[in-house]
C-alpha positions in Angstrom: -10.0 -9.5 -7.8 -11.5 -12.9 -8.5 -10.4 -14.9 -5.5 -11.4 -14.3 -1.9 -10.4 -16.1 1.3 -12.6 -15.4 4.3 -11.1 -15.9 7.8 -13.7 -17.2 10.2 -14.2 -18.7 13.6 -17.4 -17.5 15.3 -20.5 -18.7 13.3 -18.2 -19.9 10.6 -21.1 -21.9 9.0 -22.6 -18.6 8.0 -19.4 -17.6 6.1 -19.5 -21.0 4.4 -23.1 -20.4 3.3 -22.2 -17.0 2.0 -19.1 -18.4 0.1 -21.4 -20.9 -1.7 -23.6 -18.0 -2.9 -21.1 -15.3 -3.6 -20.5 -15.7 -7.3 -24.2 -15.6 -8.0 -24.7 -12.6 -5.7 -21.8 -10.7 -7.3 -22.9 -11.6 -10.8 -19.5 -12.6 -11.9 -17.1 -15.5 -11.7 -15.3 -15.5 -8.4 -13.9 -18.1 -6.0 -14.8 -17.6 -2.4 -13.1 -19.9 0.1 -13.3 -20.0 3.9 -10.5 -20.7 6.3 -11.8 -21.7 9.7 -9.6 -21.2 12.8 -9.4 -24.2 15.1 -10.4 -21.8 17.9 -10.8 -18.0 18.0 -7.1 -17.0 17.4 -7.2 -13.3 16.9 -6.3 -11.4 13.7 -2.8 -12.7 13.6 -3.7 -16.3 14.4 -6.5 -16.3 11.8 -4.0 -15.3 9.2 -1.4 -17.7 10.5 -3.8 -20.6 10.1 -4.6 -19.6 6.6 -0.9 -19.2 5.6 -0.8 -22.1 3.1 -3.8 -20.6 1.2 -2.4 -17.1 0.7 -0.9 -15.7 -2.6 2.6 -14.2 -2.7 0.9 -10.7 -2.3 -2.6 -10.2 -1.0 -5.0 -7.6 0.3 -6.3 -7.9 3.9 -9.6 -6.3 4.9 -11.0 -5.9 8.4 -14.5 -7.4 8.5 -16.0 -4.6 10.5 -14.7 -1.5 8.7 -15.3 0.0 5.3 -12.8 2.5 3.8 -13.1 3.8 0.3 -9.5 3.6 -1.1 -8.3 2.4 -4.5 -6.5 -0.9 -4.0 -4.0 -0.2 -6.8 -2.5 2.5 -4.7 -1.6 0.0 -2.0 -0.3 -2.5 -4.6 2.0 0.2 -6.1 3.5 0.9 -2.6 3.9 -2.9 -2.0 5.9 -3.2 -5.2 8.7 -1.2 -3.5 11.1 -3.9 -2.3 11.6 -2.2 1.1 7.9 -2.9 1.9 6.5 -6.0 3.5 3.1 -4.2 3.9 1.2 -1.1 3.1 -1.7 0.1 5.2 -4.5 2.5 4.2 -4.7 5.2 6.9 -7.7 7.4 7.6 -7.6 10.7 9.5 -10.5 10.8 12.0 -11.7 13.7 14.2 -12.1 11.5 17.3 -9.4 8.8 17.3 -10.0 7.8 21.0 -11.3 4.3 19.9 -8.1 3.6 18.0 -4.4 3.6 18.3 -2.5 6.5 16.6 -0.4 5.7 13.5 2.6 8.0 13.1 3.7 8.7 9.6 6.6 10.3 7.9 5.7 11.1 4.3 4.4 7.7 3.0 6.2 5.6 5.7 4.6 4.3 8.9 7.2 5.0 11.7 5.3 4.0 14.8 2.0 2.8 16.3 1.1 4.7 19.3 -1.4 5.1 22.1 -5.1 5.8 21.9 -5.5 9.6 22.0 -7.8 11.5 24.4 -11.5 11.8 23.5 -11.9 14.4 20.7 -8.3 14.2 19.6 -7.8 13.8 15.8 -5.2 11.4 14.4 -4.3 9.0 11.6 -5.6 5.5 12.3 -5.3 2.1 10.6 -8.3 2.1 8.2 -8.6 -1.7 8.1 -7.4 -2.1 4.5 -3.9 -3.4 3.7 -1.7 -5.1 1.2 1.0 -7.6 2.4 3.7 -9.9 1.0 3.2 -13.5 2.1 6.4 -13.2 4.2 4.3 -11.1 6.6 2.8 -14.3 7.9 6.3 -15.6 9.1 6.1 -12.9 11.8 2.8 -14.3 13.2 2.0 -16.8 15.9 -0.9 -19.3 16.3 -2.8 -16.8 18.5 -2.8 -13.1 18.9 -3.3 -9.8 17.0 -1.0 -9.0 14.1 -1.5 -5.3 15.0 0.6 -6.1 18.2 2.7 -9.1 17.0 4.1 -7.7 13.7 3.1 -4.2 12.7 5.1 -2.3 15.3 8.3 -4.2 14.4 7.7 -3.7 10.7 7.3 0.1 11.3 10.5 0.3 13.3 12.3 -1.6 10.4 11.0 0.8 7.8 9.1 -1.9 6.0 5.5 -0.5 6.2 4.2 2.0 3.7 1.1 4.2 4.1 -1.6 5.4 1.8 -3.5 8.3 3.3 -7.1 7.9 2.3 -9.9 10.5 2.7 -12.7 8.3 1.3 -15.8 7.2 3.1 -14.9 5.4 6.4 -17.0 3.6 9.0 -16.1 1.1 11.7 -19.1 -0.8 12.9 -17.3 -2.4 15.8 -19.5 -0.9 18.4 -23.3 -1.0 18.5 -23.9 2.7 17.9 -21.8 2.8 14.8 -23.4 -0.5 13.6 -26.7 1.3 13.7 -25.3 4.4 12.0 -23.9 2.1 9.3 -27.4 0.9 8.4 -28.1 4.4 7.0 -24.7 5.7 6.0 -23.5 2.7 4.0 -26.5 2.7 1.6 -26.1 6.5 1.2 -22.3 6.1 0.6 -23.0 3.8 -2.3 -24.8 6.6 -4.1 -22.0 9.2 -3.7 -18.9 9.9 -6.0 -15.7 8.6 -4.5 -13.0 10.9 -3.0 -9.9 8.9 -2.4 -7.0 11.1 -1.3 -6.3 14.4 0.4 
C-alpha cells in the first residue's frame, strides 16, 4: 500500500502535520493525504465527504483499533462479485462494549445487540475492505455501522474474515493505558492470523 487517505475532523491540523512527515517516518515512498470533514460527521459522514478521493476498492481502518490480519485475505473476499464489503472480525471474551456480528461460514448475516458483560462474541475488528459503491449508501452525517452495514448484511453482500491476531481497541482510557505496554510488546511477537 503506497497511498493513504486520513479522515479527520477533531484536531485535523495534527493529521496534516503527520501527513507531511509520513514518507520520511516510514522510510519509503508513500502518499498521505488528509480529508477534513466540514464538521464532525461520524464514520459514514467522514467517508461520504471523502468519496471523490477513494479508489474503486479500498481498505478502511478504525483509528482507535489495531487488529493483526493479512489484508490480502480481505481483498480476496472482496473480489467475489457478491460482496460490496469484507470485515475482519475478532472473537473477544467480553464483547459487552461492542455489538455482536452474526456469521454463517464466511458471510455476515446480522449485526446485533451488545451482549451482557462477560459474554463472548464475534465483533467488528475495525479493519475492512470495500468497493467504492459502498459510499453510495452513506449520508453526510452518521455512522456507516448503522446506515449501511446492517442492510448489506441482510442483502448477503458482506463477507467476513475471522481473525485471531493481536487486537486492541483503545477507545476507552483504561485500554488506551493498556495499549502503551501491549502494542510495543505485540510488535516483537510472531503473528497468528486465523483460527
